N, C-alpha and C positions, 0 to 999 in steps of 0.2 A: 503729024500723025493723022491717019485717015479715019473716017467715021466707022469703017468696018473693023478697025483695030480696037476702037473704044467700046464696041458693042459687047464683047465678052465680059469686060469689067463691070458693065452695068448689070449684067445677068448675075454675076457673082454677088454683087452688093444686094440685089433683090433677094437672092436665096438666103443671105445672112440675116436680112431683116425678117424674112418669113420664119426662119428658125428661132430668132429671138422672141418674136410674137408668140410662136407656138409654145416655147418653154415657159413664157410668162403665164400663158393661159393654163398650162398644166399646174403651175405653182398655185394659182388662184383656186383651181378646182380642188387640189389637195387640201388647201387651207379650209375650204368650205366643208369638205368631208370631215375633217378633224373637228371643226366647230359643231357639225351636226351630231357627231358621236358623243361629244361632251355636253350636249344640251340634255338636261334631265328635268323631268316633270316635278312639280312640287311634291307629289306623293312619293316619287322615287327618292328625292332628296330627304324627306322626312324619315323614310324607312332606313336610309343609310346612316342617318344621324341618331337614331334611337338606340338605347343601350341594348346589348345582347340579352337574350333570355337568361334568367337566373339559372346557375348550375346547382346541382344537388351535391353537397359534401357528404361522403359516406365513409364508414370504417367497417372492417371485417370483424365479425364475431369470432373469438378464439376460445379454445379450451386448453387451459394450462394452470399450473399452480400460481396463484397470485400472492405476492409477498410485499409487505410493507418494510422498506429498508431505509437505513441511514448510511450514506456512502461518504467517506471522508478520507483524508490522508493521515498517515501515522508514521512514527519512527520506531524501528526495532532497537531496543536498548537492553542493557544488562548491567547488574551491579558488578563493579570491578574492584580489584585490590592491587595496590602498587607494592612491589617488592623492592625494598631499599637495602643497601649495605649498611650494617652496623659495626663493621670491623673498625677497631680503634686505630689501627696503623694508618699512617699517612706517608706516602700515597697508598691507597687501597686499590691495587691494580686488579682488574677483572682478568682472571687466569683461565676461565673456561665458561662457556655458555652451552651446555648440553640441550637446553630448551630454547627454541626460537619461536617467532610468531607462527601461530597455527599448530604448535606442538601440544599434545595432550600431556597433562601432568597428573600422575597417579600418586596415591599415598606412599610416602617413603622414598620418592624419587628426588635426586639432586637436580635442582632447577638452575643453579648457577654456582660459580666458585670465585671467591674474591680473596686475594692474597693466599691462595692455596687452601682455603677453608670452605667447606660446603654450605649451601643453603638448601635445606630439605623441607618438603611439604608434608604436614600431618593434619589430620582432621581435628578441628576444635573451634569453639566459639569465643573463648577468651584469648586475647592476643598474648604472645610471649613478651614478658616485660622485664625479665631478669635472667641471669644465668641459673641453670638448675644443676644442683650437685648433691652428693650424698648428704643427708641431713635436712635438706629443704623440703617443704610441704606446701600444698595449696592446689588450687584448681588447675594451674598450669602444669604441675607435676602429674595430676590425675589425667590430664589430656595426653601428656607424654606417655604415660603408662598404657592408656587405652590404645594409642597408636602402635606401641610396641606389641601389645597383645594382638591387634588386627594383623600385624605383619608376622606373627608367630614367634616373637622373641620373649614374650611373657605368657605364663600359663593363665593368669587372671589380670584383670585391669588394675589391681592394686588399690590402695587406700588413699592415695594422694601423698604418701610419704616416700621420699627417695631412699629406698632401702637397698639391702644387698642384692636382692633379685633384680631390682631396677638397674643397679650398677652393672651387673653382669649383662643384662639385656642391652644397655646403652653401648657397652664395649663391643658386643657382637654386631649390633646395628651399624656402628661406625666402621668396623673392620670390613664388613661385607661391601661397603661402598668405597673402600680404599683409603680410609682415614682412621685417625685415632682420636678419641675424645680428649681434649686438652684445653683447659681454661683456668686461668689464675692459679696455675701450678697443680691443679687436680687432674688426675689421669682418667676420671670418669665423668667429668662435668660437661654439660652442654652449654656452650657459650651463647650469650644473648645474640640473636640474629641468625644462628645456625639452624634453628628450627622455626618454621613459620606455620602457625595454626590457621587453617582456612576452613570456612563453614561447609564448603561443598568440595568433594573430590570424587572422581577425577574432574579436572577443569581444563581450560584451554588458555594458552598464552595469546593474548590479544595483540600485544606488540612488545618489542624490546626497545629500551632506551639507550643501551650502550653496546659496544663491541668489545671483543677480547682485546686486551691491551689498554683500554680506557681506564682512567682514574675514577673510581666510584666515590671518592671522597666528596661529599656535598653535592654530588651530581643528581641528575634526574633519576627517576626510578630505573632500577635494573631492567624490570619488565612489569607489564600490567597483565593481571590474570582475571579471567572471568570468574566472579565469585557468586553468581546467581544465574538462574535460568533466563534465557532471552524472553522478552515480553514486548508488546507494542503499546506505546502511549500515543494518545490522540486527544483532540478536543472537539466535542460536539457543539456546533453553534447553537445559541439560544433560539428557541422555537422548534428545534428538532429533537428535544430531549424526551418528549412524551412516550411513555411505554418502556423506556430504557431501564433495565434491571439486570443485576448479575445473573449469569446462567444462560443468557441469550446466545444463540449460535452466531458465529462471526466467520467470515471468509477473508483471509489475508492474502493479498495478491502481489507478487513481485513481477511487475510487467516486463522489466528488462530481462529478468532471468526466466520468464515464461513458466512460472511455477506458482501453485496455490498451496495454502496451508490452512486447514480448518481449525478454528480456535473457539474460545469461550470468552464472553464478556465477564471479566473478573471483578471489576470495581467501577462504580460511577461516583465521582466526587461532586460536591456542591459547586455552584456557579462561581467562577473566578473572573475578575476583571482583567482586561488586557494590561500588560506591563512591558513597555518598550525596553526597560532596563534589563529584564530577564528574558525577553522574547516570548513571554507567556501570551497566548491568545485568549480572547474573551470567549467564555463558554463553559461547558461541563467536561472536565478532564475524565478520560476513561482509560482503563487498562485492560488489555487483552492478553490472555495466555494461550499457549498451544504447545502440545508435545512435539510437533514437527518442526518447531523453530530450533535452529542450532547456530553455532558461531558463524556459519556462512551467511546468515541473515543479518548479522549485527551491523547497526548503523545504516541500514537500508531505509529509504523512504518508500512506503508501501501503500496500496489502496486497501482500505478497511471497509467491509460491507457488513453491517449489523442487521440481522433479520429480527425486526421487532415482533412481527407476527406474520403468519401465512395461512393460506386456506387448507394446507395439509394435503389435499388431493386436487387434481385438475378440476377446474370449474369454468363455466362460461364467463367470458370477460368482454366488456365493451368500454369505450371511453366514457368518462363521466358526462361529457357534452352530449352523449346520445340519450341520456335519461330525461324524460319529459314527465310532467305531472299534470293530470287533468283536474277539472274543477272539484272533483270529489276527493282529491288527494291521492288517487291511485298513481303509481309510477308505471311508466311504459316506455317502450322503444318503438320507433317507426321503421319497419323493415322495408327497404326500397327494392323494387323489382322493375327492371327496365321493361317498358311495353305494357305494364299493367299497373293497377292502382296500388299504392303503398299500403302495407298491412300493419295495423297497430297490435302490439303484443304486450299485455300487462305482465310486469315482472316484479319479483321481490328482490331487493338489493341486499348485498352482504358486505364483505370487506372492501374498503376503498384504499387504494395505494397507488402511488406514482401516476396519478391522473386517470386511473382505471378503476372499474367497479365490478364486483361479482354480481351476476344476475341469475335468477331462476324463474322460468316462465310459470305462471299460475293458471289455475282453472283449466288444465288440459291444453293450454295454448302451446305452440311449438316455436322453438328458436334453436338454431343449430350452428355449429362452427361453419364459417364460410358465408353465412347470411350477411348482407350489407345493411347496416343500420344508419339512419340519417343522423349526422352530427351538426349540420348547419345548412 
């Protein structure tokens, strides 16, 4: 190969070397620039490492009704009565159930039928405990007579003696319901179990325990009736009982059903210890009553808010952490204003509840809703 052929190769190699040197120089320069940018003076480093200036924590002054409340969970309960068959025959087949869960039961209505015989509801405090027939007397007969009078079968409530007027009334009462009174060979007797005396009527069937065709002999209750008004039971934890007394306003809330029911604190019981056996919680058992509670609330777990006391009308409210006390004992708040000096306002404090306090400016000083007070 001639020298003239090798000359271009040497030129290419020189160009490559020049490019490599140039690239290396650029890398060195760039590294130098980065190093220069990252070099900080001791003053700059100290400034960057120092904590940020303290921030001012504030809260807005509000005007509203301030209430001291106790909030807890409760259960809606009601007294119940179980209706059982007392038919002597075995099997005692349930032949009709005119009343089912959710049904209303009024005085004189047939609730169930067992072996072709009715079970009827009447008002009374004394349970039926025997068959009632001509010649018998007592409180149970007096209740029977009062019920027959309420339903228009007797002119007066009677004396408690099963007399001729009562006999005629019983026959008419049974006939109107499609039955004939018949017990132990008497054509005017009321068999044990065919009349059930209940303390409150009308009432509601909470649940049924049998179906038509079942044998009621020794079975569970035919049905369960609500025998008292619904109420809420709850337990106030120790330390929150201060100020609780019957008559306080209560708000019952069914969150799932999105409905509220105003009620009244009816009773506050003494402290009870926790009992794992009965599921009793430690605290002060309370009972809440309300006219708006009905069977649709029964067995619900509800939120109970007891208002122990309130301001009655809207007042100025600030967090308790905003209250300061000067060496003289005067209470004050520090009103924060961006761009100007904070202003101290002396206040008189009132009701304290839920971490907030009622305040009133004194000596003509001003404090208004929307003002920001320093809390920390």
